[in-house]
C-alpha positions as CSV (number, residue, x, y, z in Angstrom):
1,M,244.4,10.1,150.7
2,N,242.1,10.5,147.6
3,K,239.0,10.6,149.7
4,L,240.4,13.5,151.8
5,K,241.5,15.3,148.6
6,F,238.1,15.0,147.0
7,S,236.3,15.9,150.3
8,L,238.3,19.1,150.6
9,A,237.6,19.9,147.0
10,D,233.9,19.5,147.6
11,V,234.0,21.8,150.6
12,M,235.9,24.3,148.5
13,T,233.1,24.1,145.8
14,V,230.4,24.8,148.4
15,L,232.4,27.6,150.2
16,T,233.2,29.3,146.9
17,A,229.5,29.1,145.8
18,V,228.5,30.6,149.1
19,A,231.0,33.4,148.8
20,F,229.9,34.1,145.2
21,G,226.3,34.1,146.3
22,F,227.0,36.5,149.1
23,V,228.6,39.0,146.8
24,C,225.6,38.6,144.5
25,F,223.4,39.3,147.5
26,L,225.3,42.6,148.2
27,G,225.0,43.6,144.5
28,S,221.3,42.8,144.4
29,N,220.7,44.6,147.7
30,F,222.4,47.7,146.1
31,Y,220.3,47.4,143.0
32,T,217.0,46.9,144.8
33,L,217.8,49.7,147.3
34,G,217.6,47.5,150.3
35,D,215.1,44.8,149.4
36,T,216.9,42.3,151.6
37,K,214.3,39.6,151.4
38,K,214.4,39.5,147.6
39,S,218.2,39.8,147.5
40,V,218.6,36.9,149.9
41,I,216.3,34.6,147.9
42,F,218.1,35.5,144.7
43,A,221.5,34.8,146.3
44,V,220.4,31.5,147.7
45,I,219.1,30.4,144.3
46,I,222.4,31.4,142.7
47,T,224.4,29.5,145.3
48,V,222.4,26.3,145.2
49,V,222.3,26.3,141.4
50,L,226.0,26.8,140.9
51,A,227.1,24.4,143.6
52,G,224.6,21.8,142.3
53,L,225.8,22.1,138.7
54,A,229.4,21.8,139.8
55,Y,228.7,18.7,141.8
56,L,226.6,17.2,139.0
57,A,229.4,17.7,136.5
58,K,231.7,15.8,138.9
59,W,229.2,13.0,139.3
60,L,228.6,12.6,135.6
61,K,232.4,12.5,135.0
62,G,232.7,9.5,137.3
63,V,229.7,7.4,136.2
64,E,230.4,3.7,135.7
65,G,228.1,3.1,132.7
66,N,226.1,4.7,129.8
67,F,229.3,6.7,129.0
68,K,228.0,8.3,125.8
69,N,224.9,9.9,127.3
70,S,226.8,10.8,130.5
71,H,229.6,12.5,128.7
72,I,227.1,14.6,126.6
73,A,225.2,15.5,129.8
74,E,228.5,16.4,131.4
75,I,229.5,18.8,128.6
76,A,226.0,20.3,128.7
77,V,226.2,20.8,132.5
78,L,229.6,22.5,132.2
79,V,228.3,24.8,129.4
80,L,225.2,25.6,131.5
81,F,227.3,26.2,134.6
82,T,229.8,28.5,132.8
83,G,226.9,30.4,131.1
84,L,225.1,31.0,134.3
85,L,228.2,32.1,136.1
86,A,229.0,34.5,133.3
87,F,225.4,35.8,133.5
88,F,225.5,36.3,137.3
89,T,228.9,37.8,137.0
90,Y,227.6,40.6,134.8
91,S,224.9,41.2,137.3
92,P,224.6,41.1,140.3
93,F,228.1,39.9,141.2
94,S,229.9,42.7,139.4
95,H,227.4,45.3,140.4
96,Y,228.7,45.2,144.0
97,F,232.2,46.2,142.7
98,T,230.7,48.8,140.4
99,V,229.0,50.6,143.2
100,S,232.0,50.2,145.5
101,D,234.1,52.0,142.9
102,R,231.7,55.0,143.4
103,K,232.3,54.8,147.2
104,E,234.1,58.1,147.7
105,E,231.4,60.1,145.8
106,I,228.6,58.4,147.7
107,Q,230.3,58.9,151.1
108,S,231.1,62.6,150.4
109,Q,227.5,63.5,149.3
110,L,225.9,61.3,151.9
111,S,228.0,63.0,154.6
112,K,226.7,66.4,153.3
113,N,223.1,65.2,153.4
114,I,223.5,63.9,157.0
115,T,225.2,67.1,158.2
116,Q,222.4,69.1,156.6
117,A,219.8,67.1,158.5
118,Q,221.8,67.4,161.8
119,D,222.0,71.2,161.4
120,M,218.2,71.5,161.3
121,F,218.0,71.1,165.1
122,S,220.6,73.6,166.0
123,N,219.1,76.0,163.5
124,Y,215.6,75.4,165.0
125,E,216.9,76.1,168.5
126,D,218.5,79.3,167.3
127,Y,215.2,80.3,165.7
128,A,213.2,79.4,168.9
129,N,215.6,81.3,171.2
130,R,215.4,84.4,168.9
131,R,211.6,84.2,169.2
132,K,211.7,83.9,173.0
133,N,214.1,86.8,173.3
134,L,212.0,89.0,171.1
135,Y,208.9,88.0,173.0
136,R,210.5,88.8,176.3
137,R,211.7,92.2,175.2
138,T,208.3,93.0,173.8
139,L,206.6,92.0,177.1
140,E,209.0,94.0,179.2
141,S,208.7,97.0,177.0
142,N,204.9,97.0,177.1
143,I,204.8,96.3,180.9
144,K,207.2,99.2,181.4
145,A,205.1,101.5,179.2
146,G,201.8,100.2,180.6
147,T,200.3,99.6,177.2
148,D,198.6,96.7,175.3
149,F,198.0,94.7,178.5
150,E,194.8,93.2,177.0
151,K,196.6,92.3,173.8
152,F,199.2,90.3,175.8
153,G,196.8,88.9,178.3
154,I,198.4,90.8,181.2
155,E,196.4,91.6,184.3
156,K,196.9,94.9,185.9
157,N,195.9,93.8,189.4
158,G,196.6,90.6,191.4
159,V,199.5,88.6,190.2
160,S,202.8,90.6,189.8
161,F,204.0,91.6,186.4
162,E,207.2,89.7,187.0
163,T,205.3,86.5,187.7
164,Q,203.1,86.9,184.7
165,L,206.1,87.6,182.5
166,N,207.8,84.4,183.8
167,N,204.6,82.4,183.2
168,K,204.4,83.6,179.6
169,M,208.0,82.7,179.0
170,L,207.4,79.2,180.4
171,T,204.4,79.0,178.0
172,I,206.4,79.9,174.9
173,Q,209.2,77.6,176.0
174,S,206.8,74.6,176.2
175,D,205.2,75.5,172.9
176,L,208.5,75.8,171.0
177,F,210.1,72.9,172.9
178,P,207.3,70.4,173.7
179,T,208.0,67.3,175.8
180,N,208.5,65.1,172.7
181,Y,211.2,67.4,171.3
182,T,213.9,66.2,173.7
183,D,214.1,63.5,176.3
184,T,217.6,63.0,177.6
185,I,216.5,60.5,180.2
186,N,214.8,57.9,178.0
187,N,216.7,59.1,174.9
188,N,213.6,58.9,172.8
189,G,212.8,62.6,172.1
190,L,212.5,63.8,168.5
191,K,216.0,65.3,168.7
192,Q,217.6,62.3,170.2
193,V,216.0,59.8,167.8
194,A,217.0,61.9,164.8
195,K,220.6,62.6,166.0
196,N,221.2,59.0,166.9
197,W,219.9,57.8,163.5
198,L,222.0,60.3,161.7
199,A,225.1,59.5,163.7
200,D,224.6,55.8,163.0
201,G,224.1,56.6,159.3
202,K,227.3,58.6,159.1
203,E,229.2,55.8,160.8
204,K,227.8,53.3,158.3
205,A,228.7,55.5,155.4
206,T,232.2,56.3,156.6
207,G,232.9,52.7,157.3
208,W,231.3,51.7,154.0
209,K,228.9,49.1,155.4
210,P,227.1,48.0,152.3
211,I,223.8,47.0,153.8
212,G,223.6,49.9,156.3
213,T,224.7,52.5,153.7
214,V,222.0,51.7,151.2
215,R,219.4,51.9,154.0
216,V,220.6,55.4,154.9
217,V,220.6,56.5,151.3
218,N,217.1,55.1,150.9
219,N,215.6,56.7,154.0
220,I,217.5,59.9,154.8
221,E,215.4,62.3,152.7
222,E,212.1,61.0,153.9
223,K,213.1,61.0,157.5
224,S,214.7,64.4,157.3
225,I,211.6,65.9,155.7
226,G,209.5,64.3,158.5
227,W,211.6,65.8,161.2
228,R,211.6,69.2,159.6
229,N,207.8,69.1,159.4
230,D,207.6,68.4,163.1
231,L,209.8,71.4,163.8
232,V,207.7,73.6,161.5
233,N,204.5,72.4,163.4
234,Y,206.1,73.4,166.7
235,S,206.8,76.9,165.3
236,I,203.3,77.5,164.1
237,I,201.9,78.2,167.5
238,R,201.7,81.9,168.4
239,E,201.7,83.5,171.8
240,K,199.4,86.3,172.8
241,G,200.7,89.6,171.5
242,E,203.3,88.1,169.1
243,N,203.5,90.3,166.1
244,E,202.9,88.4,162.9
245,E,204.9,91.0,161.0
246,Y,208.1,90.0,162.8
247,V,207.4,86.3,163.6
248,E,207.6,83.7,160.9
249,N,207.3,79.9,161.0
250,Y,210.5,77.9,161.1
251,S,211.8,77.0,157.7
252,S,214.7,74.8,156.5
253,D,215.6,74.3,152.9
254,L,216.6,70.7,152.4
255,S,218.4,69.9,149.2
256,F,219.3,66.3,148.9
257,K,221.3,65.1,145.8
258,D,219.7,61.9,144.6
259,L,222.2,59.1,145.4
260,K,219.9,56.3,144.5
261,A,221.1,56.3,140.8
262,N,224.6,55.4,142.0
263,F,223.1,52.1,143.3
264,T,220.6,51.3,140.5
265,N,222.6,52.1,137.4
266,L,224.4,49.0,136.1
267,G,227.9,49.5,134.9
268,K,230.3,47.3,133.0
269,P,232.1,44.5,135.0
270,T,235.3,45.7,136.5
271,P,238.6,43.9,135.9
272,L,238.5,42.9,139.6
273,S,235.0,41.4,139.3
274,I,236.0,39.5,136.2
275,G,239.2,38.1,137.8
276,L,237.3,37.0,140.9
277,A,234.6,35.4,138.8
278,V,237.3,33.4,136.9
279,L,238.8,32.3,140.2
280,A,235.4,31.3,141.5
281,W,234.8,29.2,138.3
282,L,238.1,27.4,138.9
283,L,237.5,26.8,142.6
284,M,233.9,25.6,142.1
285,L,235.0,23.2,139.5
286,L,238.1,22.1,141.4
287,S,236.4,18.9,142.6
288,Y,235.3,18.2,139.0
289,L,238.7,18.9,137.5
290,I,240.7,16.6,139.9
291,S,238.2,13.8,139.9
292,K,239.0,10.7,137.8
293,R,236.9,9.1,135.1
294,S,235.9,5.5,135.2
295,T,238.6,3.2,133.9
296,K,235.9,1.5,131.8
297,T,235.3,4.5,129.6
298,T,237.1,5.1,126.3
299,V,236.6,8.8,126.5
300,C,239.8,10.6,125.5
301,K,241.9,7.4,125.7
302,T,244.8,7.1,123.3
303,T,244.8,4.2,120.9
304,N,247.8,4.7,118.7
305,K,250.5,7.3,119.1
306,G,249.1,10.7,118.4
307,E,245.5,9.4,118.1
308,F,242.5,9.5,120.5
309,D,239.6,7.1,120.6
310,I,236.4,9.1,121.1
311,D,234.1,6.1,120.6
312,Y,231.9,5.0,123.5
């Protein structure tokens, strides 16, 4: 019966250390803005050290000889264990809860950033369609008036004016919407890639997925600026006869509030994090607390009533 009891307690020590280490991983991942490798290594070290110290304290408590040195070492291990757990509780354990307390603010602003990036594509399409309509009206007006044919590259003889107009509209269409802009078949055009990434980012933020959310925060500005630059480059091309006075390059003012500070600024431990850390301390030391000392030791044994023998 005792073996089963101790075995379960040992399992509880390991599981609690793993759980504590996982929360430390999440807190470190927040603080490092998604440096997963570094955070994993840090969390593994915390888990192994805390579980190892808890088991070492239990082992020292049950030694069968050299009681004086073993008891001193036992106390030293307990002090070290408690000190390290307190240190890790302050950061990174509590940092996960500190950032989580800012969840609503982060979600709200991140949603605005994502919507802003998503709107770039509909705004660009409106811009491109306005240019196409203006170009068509200008072509039709000049063909009807019979002026500026050379300026627009229109031939008076041979191919019909309607065919030439349609060809020029196909050209401006392909310039403003190149093949890499959209690809609904393979779903890997610029628009599809961006929209899918942004939709996934919004889902992660709304569902508060810690690892995914910090990646979105860390990358959304850089990715959005890259997509905008691609759209601007599409718009730079001019067709024959387009009037520079009326045609401008596409522009989109992106204003992203810096959310990274919400993840990197350390706050004070929350009551929840402190309470959970105390519970973790108890559960990790459960095996130690319920284990028995050797019957040969005189540690904390009573001699006379009201007195304790602390000799070894």
